[in-house]
C-alpha positions as CSV (number, residue, x, y, z in Angstrom):
1,X,140.2,155.3,270.2
2,X,138.9,152.9,272.9
3,X,135.4,153.3,271.6
4,X,136.5,152.6,268.1
5,X,138.3,149.4,269.2
6,X,135.3,148.3,271.2
7,X,133.0,148.9,268.2
8,X,135.4,146.9,266.0
9,X,135.5,144.0,268.5
10,X,131.7,144.1,268.8
11,X,131.3,144.0,265.0
12,X,133.8,141.0,264.7
13,X,132.0,139.1,267.5
14,X,128.6,139.8,265.8
15,X,129.9,138.5,262.4
16,X,131.4,135.4,264.1
17,X,128.1,134.7,265.8
18,X,126.2,135.1,262.5
19,X,128.7,132.6,260.9
20,X,128.1,130.1,263.7
21,X,124.3,130.5,263.3
22,X,124.6,130.0,259.5
23,X,126.8,126.9,260.0
24,X,124.3,125.4,262.4
25,X,121.5,126.1,260.0
26,X,123.4,124.4,257.1
27,X,124.3,121.4,259.3
28,X,120.6,121.0,260.3
29,X,119.5,121.1,256.7
30,X,122.1,118.5,255.8
31,X,120.9,116.3,258.6
32,X,117.3,116.6,257.4
33,X,118.5,115.8,253.8
34,X,120.4,112.8,255.1
35,X,117.3,111.6,256.9
36,X,115.2,112.0,253.8
37,X,117.7,110.2,251.7
38,X,117.9,107.2,254.1
39,X,114.1,107.1,254.2
40,X,114.1,106.4,250.5
41,X,116.0,103.1,251.1
42,X,113.9,100.1,252.1
43,X,113.3,99.5,255.9
44,X,113.0,95.7,255.3
45,X,114.0,93.5,252.4
46,X,111.7,90.8,251.0
47,X,111.8,87.3,252.5
48,X,110.5,84.9,249.9
49,X,110.9,81.2,250.3
50,X,114.2,79.9,248.9
51,X,116.0,83.3,248.8
52,X,117.4,85.9,251.0
53,X,118.7,89.4,250.3
54,X,121.2,91.8,251.8
55,X,122.2,95.4,251.3
56,X,124.3,98.2,252.9
57,X,125.3,101.7,252.1
58,X,128.1,103.9,253.4
59,X,128.0,107.5,252.2
60,X,131.3,109.4,251.8
61,X,129.6,112.6,253.0
62,X,126.5,113.3,255.1
63,X,124.5,112.8,251.9
64,X,125.5,111.0,248.8
65,X,124.5,109.8,245.4
66,X,124.4,106.0,245.8
67,X,121.1,104.1,246.2
68,X,119.7,100.6,246.2
69,X,116.3,99.0,246.5
70,X,114.9,95.5,246.6
71,X,111.1,95.2,246.2
72,X,108.3,92.8,245.3
73,X,106.9,93.2,241.8
74,X,104.4,90.4,242.1
75,X,104.1,87.0,243.8
76,X,106.8,85.5,241.4
77,X,109.2,88.4,240.7
78,X,111.4,90.7,242.8
79,X,113.2,93.8,241.5
80,X,116.7,94.6,242.5
81,X,118.3,98.0,241.7
82,X,121.6,99.6,242.5
83,X,122.8,103.0,241.3
84,X,125.6,105.6,241.6
85,X,125.2,109.2,240.7
86,X,128.3,111.0,239.5
87,X,129.8,113.3,242.1
88,X,128.7,113.6,245.8
89,X,126.8,115.9,248.1
90,X,123.4,117.5,248.0
91,X,123.0,117.9,244.2
92,X,123.8,114.2,243.7
93,X,121.4,113.2,246.5
94,X,118.6,115.2,244.8
95,X,119.4,113.6,241.4
96,X,119.5,110.2,243.1
97,X,116.0,110.7,244.7
98,X,114.6,111.7,241.3
99,X,116.1,108.7,239.6
100,X,114.9,106.3,242.3
101,X,111.4,107.7,242.1
102,X,111.3,107.3,238.3
103,X,112.5,103.7,238.5
104,X,109.8,102.9,241.1
105,X,107.1,104.5,239.1
106,X,108.1,102.7,235.8
107,X,108.4,99.3,237.6
108,X,104.6,99.3,237.8
109,X,104.4,99.4,234.0
110,X,106.9,96.8,232.9
111,X,109.0,93.9,234.1
112,X,111.5,94.3,231.2
113,X,114.7,95.8,232.7
114,X,116.0,97.2,229.5
115,X,112.7,98.9,228.6
116,X,112.4,100.3,232.1
117,X,115.8,101.9,232.0
118,X,115.3,103.4,228.5
119,X,112.0,105.0,229.6
120,X,113.7,106.4,232.8
121,X,116.5,107.7,230.7
122,X,114.1,109.5,228.4
123,X,112.5,111.2,231.4
124,X,115.9,112.3,232.8
125,X,117.2,113.7,229.5
126,X,113.9,115.2,228.3
127,X,114.3,118.5,230.2
128,X,118.1,118.7,229.5
129,X,118.5,120.9,232.6
130,X,121.3,118.9,234.2
131,X,124.8,117.6,233.3
132,X,124.6,114.9,236.0
133,X,124.4,111.3,235.1
134,X,123.8,108.0,237.0
135,X,125.0,104.4,236.5
136,X,122.3,101.8,237.2
137,X,121.9,98.1,237.3
138,X,118.2,97.0,237.4
139,X,117.2,93.4,237.4
140,X,114.2,91.1,238.0
141,X,114.6,87.8,239.8
142,X,112.1,85.1,238.9
143,X,111.5,83.2,242.2
144,X,110.2,80.1,240.3
145,X,113.3,79.5,238.2
146,X,116.2,81.4,239.8
147,X,116.7,83.4,236.6
148,X,117.9,87.0,237.1
149,X,117.3,89.2,234.1
150,X,119.0,92.6,234.2
151,X,120.0,95.7,232.3
152,X,123.2,97.5,233.1
153,X,123.6,101.2,232.3
154,X,127.3,101.9,232.8
155,X,127.4,100.3,236.2
156,X,129.9,97.8,237.6
157,X,129.2,94.2,236.4
158,X,128.0,91.9,239.1
159,X,130.0,89.0,240.6
160,X,128.6,85.5,241.0
161,X,129.7,83.2,243.8
162,X,129.1,79.5,243.0
163,X,128.2,76.9,245.6
164,X,131.8,75.6,245.1
165,X,133.4,78.9,246.0
166,X,134.3,80.1,242.5
167,X,133.8,83.8,241.9
168,X,133.0,84.9,238.3
169,X,132.6,88.4,237.0
170,X,129.6,88.2,234.6
171,X,130.7,88.7,231.0
172,X,129.5,92.1,229.9
173,X,129.1,94.4,226.9
174,X,129.5,98.2,227.0
175,X,126.7,100.1,228.7
176,X,125.9,103.8,228.9
177,X,125.0,105.8,232.0
178,X,121.5,107.4,232.2
179,X,121.1,111.1,231.7
180,X,123.7,111.9,229.1
181,X,122.2,110.8,225.8
182,X,118.6,110.2,224.5
183,X,119.5,107.0,222.8
184,X,121.6,104.6,225.0
185,X,123.2,101.2,224.6
186,X,122.5,98.9,227.6
187,X,124.2,95.6,228.6
188,X,121.3,93.2,228.9
189,X,121.8,89.7,230.4
190,X,120.0,86.8,232.0
191,X,121.9,84.6,234.5
192,X,120.7,81.5,236.3
193,X,121.3,81.2,240.1
194,X,121.9,77.7,241.4
195,X,121.0,76.7,244.9
196,X,123.8,77.9,247.3
197,X,125.0,80.6,244.9
198,X,125.2,84.4,245.7
199,X,125.1,87.3,243.3
200,X,126.9,90.5,244.5
201,X,126.1,94.0,243.1
202,X,128.3,97.0,244.1
203,X,129.2,100.5,243.3
204,X,132.7,101.6,242.2
205,X,133.3,103.2,245.6
206,X,134.1,99.6,246.7
207,X,136.9,99.1,244.1
208,X,138.3,102.6,244.3
209,X,138.5,103.0,248.1
210,X,142.2,103.5,249.1
211,X,144.4,102.8,252.1
212,X,146.7,105.4,253.7
213,X,149.4,104.5,251.1
214,X,147.0,105.2,248.2
215,X,146.5,101.5,247.2
216,X,142.9,100.9,246.1
217,X,140.8,97.9,247.3
218,X,140.4,96.7,243.8
219,X,138.4,94.0,242.1
220,X,140.7,91.1,243.1
221,X,140.3,91.8,246.8
222,X,136.5,91.8,246.3
223,X,136.7,88.4,244.6
224,X,139.0,87.0,247.3
225,X,136.8,88.1,250.2
226,X,133.6,87.1,248.4
227,X,135.0,83.6,247.9
228,X,135.1,83.1,251.6
229,X,131.4,83.6,252.0
230,X,130.0,80.5,250.4
231,X,126.6,79.5,251.8
232,X,126.4,82.6,254.0
233,X,123.2,84.8,254.1
234,X,123.2,87.7,251.7
235,X,123.2,90.3,254.5
236,X,126.2,88.7,256.1
237,X,128.0,88.8,252.8
238,X,127.4,92.6,252.5
239,X,128.4,93.3,256.1
240,X,131.6,91.2,255.7
241,X,132.5,93.0,252.5
242,X,132.1,96.4,254.0
243,X,134.0,95.4,257.2
244,X,136.9,94.2,255.1
245,X,136.9,97.4,253.1
246,X,137.1,99.5,256.2
247,X,140.0,97.4,257.5
248,X,141.8,98.0,254.2
249,X,141.0,101.7,254.5
250,X,142.6,102.0,258.0
251,X,141.0,105.4,258.7
252,X,142.0,107.1,255.4
253,X,139.5,109.5,253.9
254,X,136.6,108.0,252.0
255,X,136.5,109.4,248.5
256,X,133.2,107.9,247.3
257,X,130.0,106.3,248.5
258,X,130.1,102.5,248.9
259,X,126.9,100.5,248.3
260,X,126.4,96.7,248.2
261,X,123.4,94.5,247.4
262,X,123.3,90.7,247.3
263,X,121.0,87.8,246.3
264,X,121.5,84.4,247.9
265,X,119.6,81.4,246.6
266,X,119.4,79.1,249.6
267,X,120.5,75.4,249.2
268,X,117.7,72.9,248.8
């Protein structure tokens, strides 16, 4: 009987050890996946004369489905993209990496945001092997004129902070996320940035984040806090918005990734 009990204890200890080893292996793989995901994001943002850019990302899990990028297309144009894959975790991170790679590849072929997103959507839907989808806002900033031309595929509409402190949600038409349908309707706009103005792009993790009582941060709070950042550099705007969100959150669990990107046209 003692031998039987010893054997049972040994078997249980061995099983527990195997679980610990498997858990450590999975944690290591998640850490590698998180490093790979962060390596996709830009190390440095462009610094053209007359403009500055900012961005930040806060995943809800070790890996997530949000992404952003700001990169030079040519000497006169800079591309800005922000996206949000449905759901979270490793599958979303893989889908995010694929979408980001397609956008980067197609940006070499066209500077038309609507055309680019339609081509990317055709690539994603062609194989029809996934039920995942992604909301995206992709735009091109003309450094000579301050015009920002963008296409919005189901993503949150941007907010414009005027030099006088007025925050406006850009009027928008319906837009469809990428990855669900072969033919999609996009919200395509062009807005003009004045010296001293800031354009803020964000994912819905910003509006939906809740405090311990279940009250979400909401669009009104975003507007109120953005209005306080007149004339501030774009990175300071993003950092302030995320800090304010965390203060509202007060340690409550984060349900979704939060990503921000901003364009600030410097005063003349």
